[in-house]
A tleap script that builds the chain and sets N, CA, C and O, in Angstrom:
source leaprc.protein.ff14SB
mol = sequence {
  NMET ASN ASP LEU GLN LYS ASP GLY GLN GLN
  ALA ALA ASP ARG ARG ARG ALA GLU ARG TYR
  ILE VAL ASN LEU PRO THR ASP VAL MET ILE
  LYS GLY ARG ARG VAL THR CYS LYS LEU VAL
  ASP ILE SER GLU GLY GLY ALA LEU VAL GLU
  THR SER GLY PRO VAL THR VAL GLY ASP LYS
  VAL SER LEU ASP LEU PRO LYS VAL GLY PRO
  THR ILE ALA THR VAL VAL ARG VAL SER PRO
  SER HIE ILE ALA MET ALA PHE PRO GLY ALA
  ILE ILE ILE SER SER ILE VAL CARG
}
set mol.1.N position { 0.855 -1.174 0.000 }
set mol.1.CA position { 0.000 0.000 0.000 }
set mol.1.C position { 0.901 1.236 0.000 }
set mol.1.O position { 1.798 1.353 0.835 }
set mol.2.N position { 0.659 2.170 -0.949 }
set mol.2.CA position { 1.487 3.375 -0.998 }
set mol.2.C position { 0.963 4.431 -0.018 }
set mol.2.O position { -0.084 4.251 0.603 }
set mol.3.N position { 1.716 5.543 0.110 }
set mol.3.CA position { 1.364 6.572 1.088 }
set mol.3.C position { 0.008 7.202 0.810 }
set mol.3.O position { -0.745 7.481 1.744 }
set mol.4.N position { -0.323 7.438 -0.492 }
set mol.4.CA position { -1.610 8.033 -0.832 }
set mol.4.C position { -2.744 7.093 -0.442 }
set mol.4.O position { -3.773 7.545 0.060 }
set mol.5.N position { -2.571 5.789 -0.667 }
set mol.5.CA position { -3.588 4.823 -0.274 }
set mol.5.C position { -3.739 4.780 1.245 }
set mol.5.O position { -4.857 4.696 1.754 }
set mol.6.N position { -2.620 4.837 1.974 }
set mol.6.CA position { -2.675 4.845 3.441 }
set mol.6.C position { -3.398 6.082 3.938 }
set mol.6.O position { -4.256 5.997 4.816 }
set mol.7.N position { -3.043 7.263 3.361 }
set mol.7.CA position { -3.716 8.498 3.747 }
set mol.7.C position { -5.195 8.425 3.431 }
set mol.7.O position { -6.025 8.863 4.228 }
set mol.8.N position { -5.532 7.875 2.270 }
set mol.8.CA position { -6.930 7.728 1.874 }
set mol.8.C position { -7.687 6.807 2.803 }
set mol.8.O position { -8.841 7.072 3.139 }
set mol.9.N position { -7.043 5.717 3.225 }
set mol.9.CA position { -7.690 4.785 4.154 }
set mol.9.C position { -7.916 5.455 5.505 }
set mol.9.O position { -8.973 5.282 6.113 }
set mol.10.N position { -6.934 6.216 5.979 }
set mol.10.CA position { -7.095 6.923 7.242 }
set mol.10.C position { -8.213 7.957 7.141 }
set mol.10.O position { -9.000 8.115 8.074 }
set mol.11.N position { -8.283 8.663 6.004 }
set mol.11.CA position { -9.355 9.639 5.803 }
set mol.11.C position { -10.704 8.938 5.741 }
set mol.11.O position { -11.690 9.443 6.279 }
set mol.12.N position { -10.759 7.777 5.090 }
set mol.12.CA position { -12.010 7.031 4.993 }
set mol.12.C position { -12.503 6.627 6.368 }
set mol.12.O position { -13.709 6.593 6.615 }
set mol.13.N position { -11.579 6.319 7.263 }
set mol.13.CA position { -11.964 5.945 8.619 }
set mol.13.C position { -12.621 7.104 9.361 }
set mol.13.O position { -13.413 6.873 10.275 }
set mol.14.N position { -12.305 8.358 8.985 }
set mol.14.CA position { -12.861 9.537 9.643 }
set mol.14.C position { -14.135 10.040 8.975 }
set mol.14.O position { -14.846 10.855 9.563 }
set mol.15.N position { -14.442 9.586 7.779 }
set mol.15.CA position { -15.568 10.114 7.024 }
set mol.15.C position { -16.900 9.703 7.637 }
set mol.15.O position { -17.063 8.602 8.164 }
set mol.16.N position { -17.836 10.626 7.546 }
set mol.16.CA position { -19.193 10.338 8.017 }
set mol.16.C position { -20.144 10.121 6.852 }
set mol.16.O position { -21.152 9.427 6.989 }
set mol.17.N position { -19.824 10.714 5.701 }
set mol.17.CA position { -20.699 10.623 4.534 }
set mol.17.C position { -20.109 9.659 3.510 }
set mol.17.O position { -18.891 9.553 3.364 }
set mol.18.N position { -20.987 8.967 2.811 }
set mol.18.CA position { -20.551 8.023 1.778 }
set mol.18.C position { -19.927 8.763 0.606 }
set mol.18.O position { -20.422 9.814 0.198 }
set mol.19.N position { -18.847 8.222 0.066 }
set mol.19.CA position { -18.175 8.773 -1.112 }
set mol.19.C position { -18.696 8.072 -2.353 }
set mol.19.O position { -18.971 6.872 -2.339 }
set mol.20.N position { -18.827 8.843 -3.431 }
set mol.20.CA position { -19.284 8.311 -4.711 }
set mol.20.C position { -18.216 8.575 -5.758 }
set mol.20.O position { -17.767 9.712 -5.905 }
set mol.21.N position { -17.806 7.556 -6.482 }
set mol.21.CA position { -16.855 7.708 -7.575 }
set mol.21.C position { -17.621 8.257 -8.771 }
set mol.21.O position { -18.634 7.689 -9.180 }
set mol.22.N position { -17.131 9.373 -9.336 }
set mol.22.CA position { -17.863 10.016 -10.424 }
set mol.22.C position { -17.038 10.206 -11.692 }
set mol.22.O position { -17.586 10.089 -12.788 }
set mol.23.N position { -15.738 10.497 -11.585 }
set mol.23.CA position { -14.867 10.694 -12.748 }
set mol.23.C position { -15.466 11.633 -13.791 }
set mol.23.O position { -15.717 11.227 -14.925 }
set mol.24.N position { -15.694 12.884 -13.408 }
set mol.24.CA position { -16.284 13.893 -14.284 }
set mol.24.C position { -15.309 15.047 -14.517 }
set mol.24.O position { -14.601 15.448 -13.593 }
set mol.25.N position { -15.263 15.584 -15.733 }
set mol.25.CA position { -14.418 16.755 -15.984 }
set mol.25.C position { -15.006 17.985 -15.301 }
set mol.25.O position { -16.226 18.142 -15.233 }
set mol.26.N position { -14.138 18.851 -14.798 }
set mol.26.CA position { -14.579 20.084 -14.161 }
set mol.26.C position { -13.404 21.044 -14.071 }
set mol.26.O position { -12.337 20.783 -14.628 }
set mol.27.N position { -13.599 22.146 -13.375 }
set mol.27.CA position { -12.552 23.147 -13.169 }
set mol.27.C position { -12.485 23.494 -11.685 }
set mol.27.O position { -13.467 23.372 -10.952 }
set mol.28.N position { -11.317 23.923 -11.271 }
set mol.28.CA position { -11.138 24.436 -9.916 }
set mol.28.C position { -10.361 25.741 -10.020 }
set mol.28.O position { -9.373 25.834 -10.749 }
set mol.29.N position { -10.814 26.736 -9.289 }
set mol.29.CA position { -10.106 28.018 -9.238 }
set mol.29.C position { -9.111 27.947 -8.100 }
set mol.29.O position { -9.488 27.800 -6.937 }
set mol.30.N position { -7.828 28.051 -8.444 }
set mol.30.CA position { -6.753 27.994 -7.476 }
set mol.30.C position { -5.994 29.311 -7.540 }
set mol.30.O position { -5.329 29.605 -8.533 }
set mol.31.N position { -6.096 30.093 -6.489 }
set mol.31.CA position { -5.402 31.378 -6.411 }
set mol.31.C position { -5.682 32.246 -7.639 }
set mol.31.O position { -4.771 32.846 -8.209 }
set mol.32.N position { -6.958 32.302 -8.036 }
set mol.32.CA position { -7.373 33.127 -9.161 }
set mol.32.C position { -7.128 32.534 -10.534 }
set mol.32.O position { -7.398 33.187 -11.542 }
set mol.33.N position { -6.627 31.319 -10.597 }
set mol.33.CA position { -6.336 30.658 -11.877 }
set mol.33.C position { -7.238 29.444 -12.059 }
set mol.33.O position { -7.317 28.576 -11.190 }
set mol.34.N position { -7.923 29.398 -13.216 }
set mol.34.CA position { -8.795 28.264 -13.525 }
set mol.34.C position { -7.947 27.097 -14.012 }
set mol.34.O position { -7.175 27.225 -14.962 }
set mol.35.N position { -8.105 25.946 -13.341 }
set mol.35.CA position { -7.345 24.751 -13.669 }
set mol.35.C position { -8.326 23.641 -14.027 }
set mol.35.O position { -9.226 23.329 -13.246 }
set mol.36.N position { -8.157 23.049 -15.198 }
set mol.36.CA position { -8.997 21.930 -15.606 }
set mol.36.C position { -8.588 20.698 -14.817 }
set mol.36.O position { -7.401 20.438 -14.618 }
set mol.37.N position { -9.583 19.944 -14.370 }
set mol.37.CA position { -9.288 18.766 -13.566 }
set mol.37.C position { -10.370 17.707 -13.778 }
set mol.37.O position { -11.306 17.889 -14.556 }
set mol.38.N position { -10.209 16.603 -13.064 }
set mol.38.CA position { -11.218 15.545 -13.080 }
set mol.38.C position { -11.705 15.367 -11.652 }
set mol.38.O position { -10.907 15.164 -10.738 }
set mol.39.N position { -13.014 15.444 -11.464 }
set mol.39.CA position { -13.635 15.158 -10.178 }
set mol.39.C position { -13.659 13.646 -10.028 }
set mol.39.O position { -14.417 12.961 -10.715 }
set mol.40.N position { -12.829 13.123 -9.130 }
set mol.40.CA position { -12.667 11.678 -8.970 }
set mol.40.C position { -13.777 11.103 -8.118 }
set mol.40.O position { -14.448 10.148 -8.509 }
set mol.41.N position { -13.969 11.699 -6.935 }
set mol.41.CA position { -15.064 11.248 -6.076 }
set mol.41.C position { -15.584 12.421 -5.266 }
set mol.41.O position { -14.942 13.465 -5.157 }
set mol.42.N position { -16.782 12.217 -4.693 }
set mol.42.CA position { -17.444 13.296 -3.964 }
set mol.42.C position { -18.310 12.700 -2.864 }
set mol.42.O position { -18.812 11.582 -2.978 }
set mol.43.N position { -18.469 13.468 -1.806 }
set mol.43.CA position { -19.413 13.149 -0.747 }
set mol.43.C position { -20.094 14.456 -0.370 }
set mol.43.O position { -19.784 15.505 -0.934 }
set mol.44.N position { -21.007 14.398 0.567 }
set mol.44.CA position { -21.662 15.631 1.009 }
set mol.44.C position { -20.677 16.581 1.674 }
set mol.44.O position { -20.930 17.783 1.748 }
set mol.45.N position { -19.557 16.054 2.157 }
set mol.45.CA position { -18.627 16.884 2.898 }
set mol.45.C position { -17.317 17.219 2.211 }
set mol.45.O position { -16.524 17.995 2.744 }
set mol.46.N position { -17.069 16.639 1.015 }
set mol.46.CA position { -15.800 16.923 0.365 }
set mol.46.C position { -15.655 16.243 -0.977 }
set mol.46.O position { -16.565 15.559 -1.445 }
set mol.47.N position { -14.497 16.439 -1.594 }
set mol.47.CA position { -14.260 15.885 -2.923 }
set mol.47.C position { -12.771 15.639 -3.125 }
set mol.47.O position { -11.924 16.198 -2.428 }
set mol.48.N position { -12.484 14.794 -4.091 }
set mol.48.CA position { -11.118 14.526 -4.528 }
set mol.48.C position { -11.056 14.830 -6.008 }
set mol.48.O position { -11.863 14.324 -6.788 }
set mol.49.N position { -10.082 15.670 -6.403 }
set mol.49.CA position { -9.895 15.981 -7.815 }
set mol.49.C position { -8.508 15.548 -8.244 }
set mol.49.O position { -7.548 15.596 -7.475 }
set mol.50.N position { -8.431 15.120 -9.506 }
set mol.50.CA position { -7.146 14.761 -10.095 }
set mol.50.C position { -6.628 15.968 -10.844 }
set mol.50.O position { -7.153 16.329 -11.897 }
set mol.51.N position { -5.602 16.587 -10.302 }
set mol.51.CA position { -4.963 17.742 -10.915 }
set mol.51.C position { -3.740 18.102 -10.084 }
set mol.51.O position { -3.593 17.665 -8.943 }
set mol.52.N position { -2.895 18.880 -10.658 }
set mol.52.CA position { -1.796 19.447 -9.873 }
set mol.52.C position { -1.965 20.948 -9.939 }
set mol.52.O position { -2.344 21.495 -10.975 }
set mol.53.N position { -1.693 21.587 -8.877 }
set mol.53.CA position { -1.840 23.032 -8.852 }
set mol.53.C position { -1.059 23.604 -7.693 }
set mol.53.O position { -0.648 22.872 -6.793 }
set mol.54.N position { -0.855 24.887 -7.709 }
set mol.54.CA position { -0.076 25.529 -6.656 }
set mol.54.C position { -0.905 25.720 -5.381 }
set mol.54.O position { -1.270 26.845 -5.040 }
set mol.55.N position { -1.199 24.631 -4.685 }
set mol.55.CA position { -2.006 24.720 -3.466 }
set mol.55.C position { -1.271 24.106 -2.289 }
set mol.55.O position { -0.370 23.281 -2.446 }
set mol.56.N position { -1.681 24.529 -1.120 }
set mol.56.CA position { -1.190 23.941 0.116 }
set mol.56.C position { -2.400 23.663 1.013 }
set mol.56.O position { -3.470 24.244 0.832 }
set mol.57.N position { -2.213 22.786 1.960 }
set mol.57.CA position { -3.282 22.469 2.899 }
set mol.57.C position { -3.722 23.759 3.584 }
set mol.57.O position { -2.901 24.549 4.049 }
set mol.58.N position { -5.032 23.947 3.633 }
set mol.58.CA position { -5.611 25.148 4.242 }
set mol.58.C position { -6.056 26.196 3.241 }
set mol.58.O position { -6.835 27.083 3.591 }
set mol.59.N position { -5.578 26.119 1.992 }
set mol.59.CA position { -5.999 27.072 0.965 }
set mol.59.C position { -7.482 26.928 0.671 }
set mol.59.O position { -8.038 25.832 0.740 }
set mol.60.N position { -8.118 28.052 0.342 }
set mol.60.CA position { -9.503 28.060 -0.126 }
set mol.60.C position { -9.485 28.015 -1.641 }
set mol.60.O position { -8.720 28.739 -2.279 }
set mol.61.N position { -10.331 27.162 -2.223 }
set mol.61.CA position { -10.465 27.047 -3.674 }
set mol.61.C position { -11.947 27.074 -4.020 }
set mol.61.O position { -12.799 26.943 -3.141 }
set mol.62.N position { -12.248 27.243 -5.289 }
set mol.62.CA position { -13.624 27.180 -5.773 }
set mol.62.C position { -13.716 26.043 -6.779 }
set mol.62.O position { -13.122 26.101 -7.857 }
set mol.63.N position { -14.459 25.018 -6.419 }
set mol.63.CA position { -14.635 23.849 -7.281 }
set mol.63.C position { -15.942 24.002 -8.031 }
set mol.63.O position { -16.990 24.193 -7.415 }
set mol.64.N position { -15.896 23.922 -9.364 }
set mol.64.CA position { -17.100 24.034 -10.187 }
set mol.64.C position { -17.738 22.646 -10.282 }
set mol.64.O position { -17.361 21.837 -11.130 }
set mol.65.N position { -18.703 22.381 -9.406 }
set mol.65.CA position { -19.347 21.071 -9.379 }
set mol.65.C position { -20.352 20.936 -10.514 }
set mol.65.O position { -21.216 21.798 -10.673 }
set mol.66.N position { -20.256 19.867 -11.309 }
set mol.66.CA position { -21.208 19.657 -12.403 }
set mol.66.C position { -22.643 19.657 -11.882 }
set mol.66.O position { -22.943 19.008 -10.880 }
set mol.67.N position { -23.521 20.380 -12.557 }
set mol.67.CA position { -24.951 20.485 -12.254 }
set mol.67.C position { -25.244 21.188 -10.929 }
set mol.67.O position { -26.403 21.280 -10.524 }
set mol.68.N position { -24.205 21.688 -10.246 }
set mol.68.CA position { -24.386 22.402 -8.982 }
set mol.68.C position { -23.836 23.814 -9.103 }
set mol.68.O position { -24.502 24.778 -8.728 }
set mol.69.N position { -22.619 23.938 -9.628 }
set mol.69.CA position { -21.982 25.237 -9.790 }
set mol.69.C position { -20.796 25.409 -8.858 }
set mol.69.O position { -20.396 24.468 -8.173 }
set mol.70.N position { -20.233 26.610 -8.832 }
set mol.70.CA position { -19.052 26.864 -8.024 }
set mol.70.C position { -19.332 26.677 -6.533 }
set mol.70.O position { -20.348 27.136 -6.010 }
set mol.71.N position { -18.408 25.993 -5.868 }
set mol.71.CA position { -18.543 25.689 -4.449 }
set mol.71.C position { -17.193 25.936 -3.774 }
set mol.71.O position { -16.167 25.423 -4.221 }
set mol.72.N position { -17.199 26.709 -2.718 }
set mol.72.CA position { -15.975 26.987 -1.973 }
set mol.72.C position { -15.594 25.745 -1.172 }
set mol.72.O position { -16.451 25.075 -0.597 }
set mol.73.N position { -14.300 25.451 -1.144 }
set mol.73.CA position { -13.798 24.307 -0.393 }
set mol.73.C position { -12.433 24.647 0.190 }
set mol.73.O position { -11.756 25.567 -0.269 }
set mol.74.N position { -12.044 23.893 1.206 }
set mol.74.CA position { -10.736 24.047 1.836 }
set mol.74.C position { -9.888 22.832 1.507 }
set mol.74.O position { -10.333 21.696 1.672 }
set mol.75.N position { -8.673 23.067 1.044 }
set mol.75.CA position { -7.755 21.976 0.719 }
set mol.75.C position { -7.334 21.289 2.021 }
set mol.75.O position { -6.860 21.935 2.956 }
set mol.76.N position { -7.519 19.947 2.061 }
set mol.76.CA position { -7.165 19.188 3.262 }
set mol.76.C position { -6.005 18.216 3.043 }
set mol.76.O position { -5.389 17.756 4.004 }
set mol.77.N position { -5.707 17.905 1.779 }
set mol.77.CA position { -4.596 16.995 1.473 }
set mol.77.C position { -4.151 17.247 0.035 }
set mol.77.O position { -4.979 17.471 -0.848 }
set mol.78.N position { -2.840 17.208 -0.194 }
set mol.78.CA position { -2.291 17.440 -1.525 }
set mol.78.C position { -1.273 16.343 -1.825 }
set mol.78.O position { -0.429 16.018 -0.991 }
set mol.79.N position { -1.366 15.777 -3.036 }
set mol.79.CA position { -0.345 14.855 -3.527 }
set mol.79.C position { 0.112 15.397 -4.880 }
set mol.79.O position { -0.467 16.367 -5.368 }
set mol.80.N position { 1.118 14.810 -5.491 }
set mol.80.CA position { 1.553 15.315 -6.797 }
set mol.80.C position { 0.462 15.283 -7.869 }
set mol.80.O position { 0.534 16.040 -8.837 }
set mol.81.N position { -0.536 14.430 -7.718 }
set mol.81.CA position { -1.550 14.301 -8.774 }
set mol.81.C position { -2.986 14.551 -8.311 }
set mol.81.O position { -3.894 14.564 -9.142 }
set mol.82.N position { -3.219 14.750 -7.010 }
set mol.82.CA position { -4.580 14.902 -6.498 }
set mol.82.C position { -4.657 15.987 -5.421 }
set mol.82.O position { -3.686 16.279 -4.722 }
set mol.83.N position { -5.853 16.568 -5.319 }
set mol.83.CA position { -6.154 17.512 -4.260 }
set mol.83.C position { -7.438 17.046 -3.582 }
set mol.83.O position { -8.465 16.872 -4.239 }
set mol.84.N position { -7.377 16.848 -2.272 }
set mol.84.CA position { -8.569 16.513 -1.500 }
set mol.84.C position { -9.050 17.788 -0.824 }
set mol.84.O position { -8.250 18.574 -0.317 }
set mol.85.N position { -10.362 17.986 -0.820 }
set mol.85.CA position { -10.910 19.211 -0.251 }
set mol.85.C position { -12.169 18.925 0.546 }
set mol.85.O position { -12.873 17.946 0.300 }
set mol.86.N position { -12.437 19.800 1.506 }
set mol.86.CA position { -13.624 19.687 2.348 }
set mol.86.C position { -14.520 20.889 2.097 }
set mol.86.O position { -14.044 22.009 1.915 }
set mol.87.N position { -15.826 20.641 2.091 }
set mol.87.CA position { -16.804 21.712 1.946 }
set mol.87.C position { -17.148 22.243 3.340 }
set mol.87.O position { -17.132 21.480 4.306 }
set mol.88.N position { -17.463 23.548 3.460 }
set mol.88.CA position { -17.770 24.107 4.771 }
set mol.88.C position { -19.086 23.597 5.349 }
set mol.88.O position { -19.280 23.616 6.564 }
set mol.89.N position { -19.976 23.149 4.498 }
set mol.89.CA position { -21.259 22.586 4.915 }
set mol.89.C position { -21.595 21.438 3.988 }
set mol.89.O position { -20.857 21.161 3.042 }
set mol.90.N position { -22.695 20.774 4.251 }
set mol.90.CA position { -23.098 19.652 3.408 }
set mol.90.C position { -23.543 20.150 2.036 }
set mol.90.O position { -24.255 21.150 1.934 }
set mol.91.N position { -23.128 19.462 0.995 }
set mol.91.CA position { -23.506 19.764 -0.383 }
set mol.91.C position { -24.504 18.691 -0.831 }
set mol.91.O position { -24.297 17.504 -0.580 }
set mol.92.N position { -25.562 19.104 -1.482 }
set mol.92.CA position { -26.518 18.138 -2.022 }
set mol.92.C position { -25.954 17.638 -3.337 }
set mol.92.O position { -25.846 18.393 -4.303 }
set mol.93.N position { -25.595 16.360 -3.371 }
set mol.93.CA position { -24.867 15.799 -4.511 }
set mol.93.C position { -25.712 14.871 -5.364 }
set mol.93.O position { -25.181 14.255 -6.288 }
set mol.94.N position { -26.983 14.747 -5.101 }
set mol.94.CA position { -27.810 13.776 -5.823 }
set mol.94.C position { -27.802 14.013 -7.329 }
set mol.94.O position { -27.875 13.045 -8.086 }
set mol.95.N position { -27.718 15.255 -7.797 }
set mol.95.CA position { -27.697 15.504 -9.239 }
set mol.95.C position { -26.370 15.139 -9.865 }
set mol.95.O position { -26.295 14.941 -11.078 }
set mol.96.N position { -25.309 15.045 -9.056 }
set mol.96.CA position { -23.987 14.712 -9.574 }
set mol.96.C position { -23.799 13.213 -9.676 }
set mol.96.O position { -23.202 12.736 -10.641 }
set mol.97.N position { -24.290 12.464 -8.714 }
set mol.97.CA position { -23.993 11.030 -8.634 }
set mol.97.C position { -25.002 10.150 -9.364 }
set mol.97.O position { -24.863 8.927 -9.342 }
set mol.98.N position { -25.995 10.719 -9.997 }
set mol.98.CA position { -26.983 9.909 -10.738 }
set mol.98.C position { -26.402 9.320 -11.977 }
set mol.98.O position { -27.096 8.615 -12.710 }
savepdb mol mol.pdb
quit
C-alpha cells in the first residue's frame, strides 16, 4: 500500500458521509487561476480531484461542481496528482452522482 492509499484509508476511517466515484471533468479556481481537472469522487462533505496546482493544505479554492456550480472548499490533502478538499457545509450531490 502506498502513502496516498494509506492516507486515503485513514481519511475514509474519519468520514461520516458516503463517497461516490464520479470521474467527471470540471474546473477548480486555485489562487485566481482556472485549472482543468477531473472530479474523482465526492461526498456531502468533500471531494477529490485529479490535478496538480499551486495549493497547500488550508488554501480556499472554488470547485465548479457539475450540475451544482461553483462551491468553496478548503484543501485538506495534496499529492503530486490529487487535491482533496472539504466543503464548509453539506452539499446536495444527488444531481452529480446519478
